[in-house]
C-alpha positions in Angstrom: 103.2 106.4 101.0 106.9 106.9 101.7 109.6 108.8 100.0 113.4 109.0 99.5 115.7 111.4 97.6 118.1 110.6 94.7 120.4 112.5 92.5 119.1 112.2 88.9 120.0 113.6 85.5 118.7 113.1 82.0 122.2 112.2 80.7 124.0 111.0 83.8 121.0 108.9 85.1 120.4 108.2 88.7 123.0 107.8 91.4 121.6 104.5 92.6 121.2 105.6 96.2 118.0 106.0 98.2 118.9 109.0 100.3 116.8 109.6 103.4 117.3 113.3 103.4 117.5 116.0 100.7 120.8 117.2 102.1 122.4 113.8 101.6 121.1 113.8 97.9 122.6 117.3 97.5 126.0 116.1 98.7 125.8 113.2 96.2 125.1 115.7 93.4 128.1 117.8 94.5 130.4 114.7 94.5 129.2 113.8 91.0 129.6 117.4 89.8 133.1 117.6 91.2 134.1 114.2 89.7 132.8 115.2 86.3 134.6 118.6 86.5 138.0 116.8 87.1 137.4 114.9 83.9 136.6 118.1 82.0 132.9 117.6 81.8 129.8 118.5 83.8 127.0 116.7 85.6 123.4 117.3 84.9 122.2 115.6 88.1 119.7 117.3 90.4 117.9 116.3 93.6 114.6 114.5 93.0 112.1 113.2 95.6 110.7 109.8 94.8 107.4 108.7 96.4 106.5 105.1 96.6 104.2 102.7 98.3 106.2 99.7 99.8 104.9 96.3 98.8 104.1 93.4 101.1 102.9 89.9 100.2 100.0 88.0 101.6 100.9 84.4 102.2 98.6 81.6 103.3 99.9 78.2 104.5 98.2 75.5 106.5 95.9 77.7 108.5 98.4 80.5 109.0 98.0 83.9 107.3 101.1 86.1 107.0 101.8 89.5 105.5 105.6 90.1 104.9 107.3 93.2 103.7 109.0 93.0 100.4 108.0 91.7 97.0 109.5 88.3 97.5 107.5 87.8 100.7 110.6 86.9 102.8 111.1 90.2 104.5 110.0 91.5 107.9 106.8 90.0 109.2 104.2 92.7 109.4 101.2 90.7 110.7 100.0 87.2 111.0 97.1 85.2 112.2 96.1 81.6 112.7 92.6 80.7 111.8 90.3 77.8 112.2 86.9 76.9 110.8 85.3 78.5 113.9 87.2 81.8 113.7 86.3 82.6 110.1 88.9 82.7 107.4 87.5 85.9 105.8 87.7 87.8 109.1 91.2 86.6 109.7 92.3 87.7 106.3 90.7 91.1 106.6 92.5 91.6 110.0 96.0 90.8 108.7 95.5 92.9 105.5 94.2 95.8 107.5 97.1 95.7 109.9 99.7 95.8 107.1 97.9 98.5 105.2 97.7 100.7 108.3 101.5 100.4 108.4 101.6 102.0 104.8 102.1 98.8 102.7 100.3 97.8 99.5 99.5 94.1 99.9 99.7 91.7 97.0 98.9 88.0 97.0 101.7 85.4 96.9 101.3 81.8 95.9 102.4 79.2 98.5 106.2 79.0 97.9 
């Protein structure tokens, strides 16, 4: 599981950024507070840590198995394998899925695109 920080408020909503550090999210909150103050209002934003499991897609094409980061399956190649009838398709699939999951990704199946 991975995490990032964001500035969030019940009225103002989220800042729309995925801050890597809590300090960066605090600066974002301060900028929003200062901006609202100049308009005569106030900001209800606070720092919130968001935990998530990044998604990866499992794709199978013509004897090649791929796991790619990102929901659309076009991102960074995490693992791949060629398989033949002798190697064992099930073993090849298990190997590429295990490698991606060890990198912290939740793997979902993608139809051949």
